[in-house]
Each structure stands twice: as structure tokens, then as C-alpha cells.
C-alpha positions as a printed Julia matrix, in Angstrom:
143×3 Matrix{Float64}:
 25.92   11.15   65.58
 22.28   10.55   64.78
 19.56   12.59   66.48
 16.48   10.58   67.41
 13.2    11.47   69.13
 13.76    8.7    71.67
 16.3     6.04   72.61
 15.0     2.51   73.1
 16.2    -1.01   72.37
 13.75   -1.29   69.48
 14.88    2.04   67.98
 18.6     1.23   68.33
 18.66   -2.5    67.55
 15.4    -3.35   65.75
 14.31   -6.97   65.89
 16.34   -8.88   68.44
 17.29  -12.41   67.51
 17.09  -15.07   70.25
 20.55  -14.98   71.89
 22.57  -18.13   72.68
 24.63  -16.31   75.4
 24.7   -13.04   77.29
 25.01  -10.33   74.63
 25.62   -6.61   75.23
 23.67   -4.49   72.74
 24.34   -0.87   73.59
 25.58    1.56   76.23
 23.29    4.36   77.33
 24.13    7.39   79.45
 22.54   10.67   80.25
 21.08   13.16   82.63
 17.46   12.58   83.51
 15.46   15.66   84.59
 11.94   14.28   84.38
  9.68   11.33   83.78
  6.77   10.64   81.44
  4.49    7.61   81.98
  1.68    5.99   80.02
 -0.14    2.81   79.01
  0.21    0.79   75.81
 -1.12   -2.55   74.62
  1.96   -4.09   76.29
  1.24   -2.46   79.67
  2.56    0.6    81.51
  5.71    2.36   80.28
  8.18    4.91   81.71
 10.22    7.35   79.64
 12.95    9.49   81.1
 13.27   13.08   79.83
 16.56   14.98   79.61
 19.76   14.54   77.59
 20.76   11.02   76.56
 23.29    9.34   74.39
 23.6     5.7    73.29
 26.43    3.81   71.58
 25.45    0.67   69.69
 27.93   -2.15   70.27
 27.69   -3.73   66.78
 29.03   -0.65   64.94
 29.84    1.99   67.6
 27.24    4.34   66.06
 26.26    7.13   68.43
 22.66    8.32   68.95
 21.3    11.19   70.93
 17.76   12.02   72.09
 15.73   13.95   74.71
 13.74   10.88   75.73
 14.99    7.47   76.88
 13.34    4.11   77.53
 15.24    1.69   79.79
 14.53   -1.97   80.58
 12.3    -2.46   83.62
 15.11   -3.28   86.1
 16.92   -0.02   85.24
 13.74    2.03   85.14
 12.72    0.68   88.58
 16.05    1.82   90.05
 16.02    5.2    88.31
 12.37    6.21   88.79
 12.4     7.07   92.51
 15.69    8.93   92.21
 14.54   11.0    89.2
 11.21   11.75   90.9
 13.07   13.04   93.95
 16.07   14.76   92.33
 15.07   15.34   88.73
 15.06   19.11   89.14
 18.86   19.0    89.56
 19.38   16.19   87.07
 20.25   12.57   87.73
 23.29   11.13   85.93
 23.33    7.49   84.9
 25.06    5.02   82.57
 24.12    1.42   81.81
 25.23   -1.35   79.49
 22.03   -2.87   78.1
 21.82   -6.36   76.57
 19.99   -9.63   76.44
 20.36  -13.08   77.94
 18.62  -16.3    76.9
 15.39  -17.0    78.78
 12.67  -19.59   78.91
  9.89  -17.23   77.85
  7.83  -16.61   74.72
 10.42  -14.33   73.09
 13.48  -16.41   74.15
 15.34  -13.6    75.93
 15.21  -10.99   78.63
 17.03   -7.71   79.02
 19.81   -6.98   81.45
 21.05   -3.58   82.58
 24.47   -3.23   84.22
 25.37    0.1    85.86
 28.64    1.55   84.6
 29.13    4.43   87.04
 28.84    4.39   90.82
 25.77    5.95   92.31
 26.01    9.52   93.42
 25.0    10.95   96.76
 21.46   11.33   95.43
 21.1     7.53   95.63
 19.13    6.97   98.83
 20.14    3.26   99.0
 23.84    4.18   98.84
 23.38    6.74  101.59
 21.6     4.15  103.77
 24.41    1.66  103.11
 26.97    4.19  104.35
 24.96    4.64  107.56
 24.71    0.89  108.07
 28.4     0.35  107.33
 29.28    2.91  110.02
 27.66    0.68  112.64
 30.07   -2.23  112.94
 28.69   -5.58  113.84
 29.85   -6.98  117.18
 32.55   -9.66  116.95
 31.13  -13.16  116.95
 31.2   -14.95  120.33
 33.42  -18.01  120.64
 31.59  -21.15  121.69
 33.09  -23.38  124.44
 33.22  -27.09  123.85
């Protein structure tokens, strides 16, 4: 296992070649207890603080760090949950990869959740409330 200061696609993979198909790059999991934000020449960034581990798909090498950068779609899902429940720790696990895209770099990231959301996930709690209210049966139309 390699100890790193941070986990990120750049740190784990390096330069990403333009993919021809959906390609998984690494699996990341951890317990986020806080958030750090900032600005760079590429725009705003979000780093999660806590305990994190990543397994690179190409060679199954394992990395561990106290800071983790996720693609935007995963960060956007995680940020409100960590801001609300970070004091108790928020568990997560994602498969991270790339898909071909019609943009300047030729790809975009994807993040697929591996584990089901816990009770701290407000959207899952809302879904349970909604599911409890059954929709009325559709009316039959007379011809």
C-alpha cells in the first residue's frame, strides 16, 4: 500500500489517454469527516478530508490518503451530506472512470456508486416517505 498526501485521478492515473469506450480507472472508498474548498486556474475545487483508499484497476495497486478529490458528479452528491453529517463520518465508495466525449480533452469522468446510501442520505429518506404514499390506481376509461 502506498501512502499519498491526496487521492485524485491525476495522482493515481497520470495522463489519461482519450478512451474509445467506457473505461473504469480506479475504485475509491472512504469515510469523509470534512471538506476543504478553494480556487485554482481551472476553477473551484472540493477536497474531502478523512480516511480514503483507492485501488487502481490497471494493476490493483492500493493507495491511502487523508484527502480525496472526486469528479464533480460525485462531489456534488457527497458535499451536502458531508457538510451535514461529517462530524460522524460519511461512508462512500465509487468506481471512477472515463467515457469518450465531444470536448477539448476527448473524455469526461463518470462515478458509479458501489454501496447503497445510508440513512444519512436525505434523498433516500425522502424517497422512502414518497414510496409510503401509494399512488391511486389509474381510472378505467369507458369507450
